[in-house]
ROSE-4610 file (N, C-alpha, C; in Angstrom, 1 decimal, always signed):
// ROSE-4610
residu = [M/M/M/S/S/S/D/D/D/K/K/K/A/A/A/G/G/G/L/L/L/L/L/L/G/G/G/Q/Q/Q/L/L/L/G/G/G/D/D/D/L/L/L/N/N/N/K/K/K/L/L/L/R/R/R/K/K/K/Q/Q/Q/A/A/A/K/K/K/Q/Q/Q/M/M/M/Q/Q/Q/Q/Q/Q/D/D/D/L/L/L/A/A/A/A/A/A/E/E/E/E/E/E/I/I/I/V/V/V/V/V/V/E/E/E/E/E/E/G/G/G/D/D/D/I/I/I/V/V/V/V/V/V/T/T/T/I/I/I/A/A/A/G/G/G/D/D/D/Q/Q/Q/K/K/K/I/I/I/K/K/K/D/D/D/V/V/V/S/S/S/V/V/V/Q/Q/Q/G/G/G/I/I/I/H/H/H/S/S/S/A/A/A/D/D/D/L/L/L/V/V/V/N/N/N/A/A/A/L/L/L/N/N/N/K/K/K/A/A/A/I/I/I/K/K/K/K/K/K/S/S/S/Q/Q/Q/E/E/E/V/V/V/A/A/A/A/A/A/K/K/K/K/K/K/L/L/L/Q/Q/Q/S/S/S/M/M/M/T/T/T/G/G/G/G/G/G/L/L/L/G/G/G/G/G/G/M/M/M/L/L/L/G/G/G/R/R/R]
num = [1/1/1/2/2/2/3/3/3/4/4/4/5/5/5/6/6/6/7/7/7/8/8/8/9/9/9/10/10/10/11/11/11/12/12/12/13/13/13/14/14/14/15/15/15/16/16/16/17/17/17/18/18/18/19/19/19/20/20/20/21/21/21/22/22/22/23/23/23/24/24/24/25/25/25/26/26/26/27/27/27/28/28/28/29/29/29/30/30/30/31/31/31/32/32/32/33/33/33/34/34/34/35/35/35/36/36/36/37/37/37/38/38/38/39/39/39/40/40/40/41/41/41/42/42/42/43/43/43/44/44/44/45/45/45/46/46/46/47/47/47/48/48/48/49/49/49/50/50/50/51/51/51/52/52/52/53/53/53/54/54/54/55/55/55/56/56/56/57/57/57/58/58/58/59/59/59/60/60/60/61/61/61/62/62/62/63/63/63/64/64/64/65/65/65/66/66/66/67/67/67/68/68/68/69/69/69/70/70/70/71/71/71/72/72/72/73/73/73/74/74/74/75/75/75/76/76/76/77/77/77/78/78/78/79/79/79/80/80/80/81/81/81/82/82/82/83/83/83/84/84/84/85/85/85/86/86/86/87/87/87/88/88/88/89/89/89/90/90/90/91/91/91/92/92/92/93/93/93/94/94/94/95/95/95]
x = [-2.2/-3.0/-3.2/-4.4/-4.7/-4.2/-4.0/-3.6/-4.6/-6.0/-7.1/-7.0/-6.8/-6.7/-5.5/-4.4/-3.2/-3.4/-4.1/-4.5/-5.4/-6.3/-7.3/-6.5/-5.6/-4.8/-3.9/-3.4/-2.6/-3.4/-4.7/-5.6/-6.0/-6.2/-6.3/-5.3/-4.0/-2.9/-2.8/-3.1/-3.0/-4.1/-5.3/-6.3/-5.9/-5.3/-4.7/-3.8/-2.8/-1.8/-2.5/-3.6/-4.2/-4.8/-5.5/-6.1/-5.1/-3.9/-2.9/-2.3/-2.1/-1.7/-2.7/-4.0/-5.0/-5.0/-4.8/-4.7/-3.5/-2.4/-1.2/-1.4/-2.0/-2.3/-3.1/-4.1/-5.0/-4.2/-3.4/-2.5/-1.6/-1.0/+0.0/-0.7/-2.0/-2.8/-3.0/-3.2/-3.5/-2.3/-1.1/+0.2/+0.3/+0.9/+1.1/+2.5/+3.2/+4.7/+4.7/+5.3/+5.5/+7.0/+7.5/+8.9/+8.9/+9.8/+9.9/+11.4/+11.5/+12.8/+12.8/+13.4/+13.3/+11.8/+11.4/+10.0/+9.0/+9.5/+8.7/+8.3/+7.0/+6.4/+5.6/+5.9/+5.3/+4.6/+3.3/+2.7/+2.3/+2.7/+2.4/+2.0/+1.1/+0.6/+1.5/+1.5/+2.3/+2.0/+0.9/+0.7/+1.2/+2.1/+2.8/+1.9/+0.7/-0.1/+0.2/+0.5/+0.7/-0.6/-0.6/-1.8/-1.7/-0.5/-0.5/+1.0/+1.2/+2.4/+2.2/+3.2/+3.1/+4.5/+4.6/+5.9/+5.7/+6.4/+6.4/+4.9/+4.3/+2.9/+1.8/+2.2/+1.2/+0.9/-0.4/-0.8/-1.2/-0.9/-1.3/-1.9/-3.3/-4.0/-3.5/-3.1/-2.7/-1.4/-0.5/+0.9/+0.6/-0.3/-0.5/-1.0/-2.0/-2.5/-1.4/-0.6/+0.5/+1.4/+1.8/+2.7/+2.2/+0.9/+0.3/+0.1/-0.1/-0.2/+1.2/+2.2/+3.6/+4.0/+3.7/+3.9/+3.2/+1.9/+1.1/+1.7/+2.1/+2.7/+4.0/+4.8/+6.0/+5.8/+4.8/+4.3/+3.8/+3.1/+2.6/+3.7/+4.8/+5.9/+6.7/+6.9/+7.5/+6.7/+5.3/+4.6/+4.7/+4.7/+4.8/+6.1/+7.1/+8.5/+8.5/+8.0/+7.9/+7.1/+5.9/+5.0/+5.7/+6.5/+7.2/+8.3/+8.9/+9.8/+9.2/+8.0/+7.4/+6.4/+6.2/+5.4/+4.0/+3.6/+2.2/+1.7/+2.5/+2.0/+1.3/+1.6/+1.0/-0.5/-1.1/-2.5/-3.1/-2.5/-3.0/-3.0/-2.3/-2.3/-3.2/-4.0/-5.1/-4.7/-3.6/-3.1/-3.5]
y = [-16.3/-16.2/-17.6/-18.0/-19.3/-19.3/-20.4/-20.6/-19.9/-20.1/-19.5/-18.0/-17.4/-16.0/-15.5/-16.2/-15.9/-15.9/-16.9/-17.0/-15.9/-15.6/-14.5/-13.2/-13.0/-11.8/-11.7/-12.8/-12.9/-12.6/-13.2/-12.9/-11.5/-10.8/-9.5/-8.6/-9.0/-8.3/-8.5/-9.7/-10.0/-9.2/-9.1/-8.2/-6.8/-6.4/-4.9/-4.8/-5.7/-5.7/-5.7/-6.5/-6.5/-5.1/-4.5/-3.2/-2.1/-2.2/-1.2/-1.5/-2.7/-3.0/-2.5/-2.7/-2.2/-0.7/-0.1/+1.4/+1.9/+1.2/+1.6/+1.4/+0.4/+0.2/+1.3/+1.7/+2.8/+4.1/+4.3/+5.5/+5.6/+4.5/+4.3/+4.5/+4.0/+4.1/+5.6/+6.3/+7.8/+8.7/+8.1/+8.9/+8.8/+9.8/+9.9/+10.4/+9.7/+10.0/+10.3/+11.4/+11.7/+11.7/+11.0/+11.0/+11.4/+12.4/+13.0/+12.6/+12.1/+11.7/+12.1/+13.2/+13.7/+13.9/+13.3/+13.5/+12.4/+11.7/+10.7/+11.1/+10.9/+11.2/+10.1/+9.6/+8.4/+8.9/+8.6/+8.9/+7.5/+7.3/+6.0/+6.3/+5.4/+5.6/+4.9/+5.2/+4.5/+3.1/+2.6/+1.2/+0.4/+1.1/+0.6/+0.3/+1.2/+1.1/+2.3/+2.0/+3.1/+3.8/+5.2/+6.0/+6.5/+6.9/+7.5/+7.4/+7.2/+7.3/+8.2/+9.1/+9.8/+10.0/+9.8/+9.9/+11.1/+12.1/+13.3/+13.8/+13.8/+14.3/+13.4/+12.2/+11.2/+10.2/+10.0/+9.1/+7.9/+6.8/+5.5/+4.6/+4.4/+3.6/+2.1/+1.6/+0.3/+0.1/+1.0/+1.0/+1.0/+1.8/+1.8/+0.4/-0.2/-1.5/-2.6/-2.6/-3.6/-3.5/-2.2/-2.1/-2.5/-2.2/-2.7/-4.2/-4.8/-6.3/-6.9/-6.3/-6.8/-6.6/-5.5/-5.2/-6.2/-6.4/-7.3/-8.7/-9.2/-10.5/-10.6/-9.6/-9.6/-9.7/-9.0/-9.0/-10.4/-11.1/-12.3/-13.3/-13.2/-14.1/-13.8/-12.6/-12.2/-12.8/-12.7/-13.1/-14.6/-15.3/-16.9/-17.2/-16.5/-16.8/-16.5/-15.3/-15.0/-16.0/-16.4/-17.3/-18.6/-19.1/-20.4/-20.2/-19.1/-18.8/-18.7/-18.1/-17.9/-19.0/-20.0/-21.1/-20.8/-19.8/-19.4/-18.4/-17.9/-16.9/-15.7/-15.3/-14.2/-14.3/-15.5/-15.7/-15.3/-15.3/-14.9/-13.5/-12.8/-11.3/-10.7/-11.5/-11.1/-10.8/-11.5/-11.4/-12.7]
z = [+49.6/+48.5/+47.8/+47.6/+46.9/+45.4/+44.9/+43.5/+42.6/+42.9/+42.1/+42.1/+43.3/+43.3/+42.6/+42.7/+41.9/+40.4/+39.9/+38.6/+38.1/+38.9/+38.5/+38.4/+39.3/+39.3/+37.9/+37.6/+36.3/+35.1/+35.1/+34.1/+34.0/+35.1/+35.2/+34.6/+34.9/+34.3/+32.9/+32.4/+31.0/+30.2/+30.8/+30.2/+30.1/+31.2/+31.2/+30.1/+29.8/+28.8/+27.5/+27.2/+26.0/+25.7/+26.7/+26.5/+26.2/+26.8/+26.5/+25.1/+24.7/+23.3/+22.2/+22.6/+21.6/+21.6/+22.7/+22.6/+21.9/+22.0/+21.3/+19.8/+19.5/+18.0/+17.4/+18.2/+17.7/+17.6/+18.6/+18.6/+17.4/+17.2/+16.0/+14.8/+14.6/+13.3/+13.1/+14.2/+14.0/+13.6/+13.9/+13.5/+12.0/+11.4/+10.0/+9.7/+8.9/+8.6/+7.1/+6.8/+5.3/+5.1/+4.0/+3.6/+2.1/+1.9/+0.6/+0.1/-1.0/-1.6/-3.1/-3.4/-4.8/-5.2/-6.2/-6.8/-6.1/-5.2/-4.6/-3.2/-2.9/-1.6/-1.1/+0.1/+0.7/+2.0/+2.2/+3.5/+4.0/+5.2/+5.9/+7.3/+7.8/+9.2/+10.1/+11.3/+12.3/+12.5/+12.0/+11.9/+10.8/+10.1/+8.8/+7.6/+7.6/+6.3/+5.5/+4.2/+3.3/+3.1/+3.2/+2.9/+1.5/+1.1/-0.3/-0.8/-2.0/-2.7/-4.0/-4.2/-5.4/-6.0/-7.3/-8.1/-9.1/-8.9/-9.8/-9.8/-8.6/-8.5/-8.9/-9.4/-9.9/-8.8/-8.3/-7.3/-7.9/-7.2/-7.7/-6.6/-6.7/-5.7/-5.8/-7.0/-7.3/-6.6/-6.6/-6.0/-4.5/-3.9/-2.6/-2.0/-2.9/-2.5/-2.5/-3.5/-3.8/-2.5/-2.2/-1.1/+0.2/+0.5/+1.7/+1.8/+0.6/+0.6/+1.0/+0.4/+0.6/+2.1/+2.7/+4.1/+5.0/+4.7/+5.4/+5.4/+4.2/+4.1/+4.9/+4.9/+5.6/+7.1/+7.6/+9.0/+9.4/+8.5/+8.8/+8.9/+8.0/+8.1/+9.5/+9.9/+11.0/+12.3/+12.3/+13.3/+13.5/+12.3/+12.4/+13.1/+12.7/+13.2/+14.8/+15.1/+16.6/+17.3/+16.8/+17.4/+17.7/+16.8/+17.0/+18.0/+18.2/+19.2/+20.6/+20.7/+22.0/+22.4/+21.6/+21.8/+21.9/+21.0/+20.8/+21.9/+22.8/+23.7/+23.1/+21.9/+21.2/+21.2/+21.1/+21.0/+22.4/+23.5/+24.7/+24.9/+24.0/+24.0/+23.0/+22.4/+21.5/+20.1/+19.7/+18.3/+17.6]
């Protein structure tokens, strides 16, 4: 097998992995988890996005937005740390 054919095969494998990762993200986003603790109910999707929060039956869109911003920032910090450890390979996987 030539080096060119080997490289094309690796790119095909990488493309397959990207498609699988994208499908997994979509599947996770469709999942919904509800946690109840006393008078507090939190609904979160499998992709870690808060869908709803209620305290004593009162819903707050501002609270949901603030929690989602905090989660996103923490994910960005984690991604940067992982990227520095992997030497930027995450970019090859479509992130």
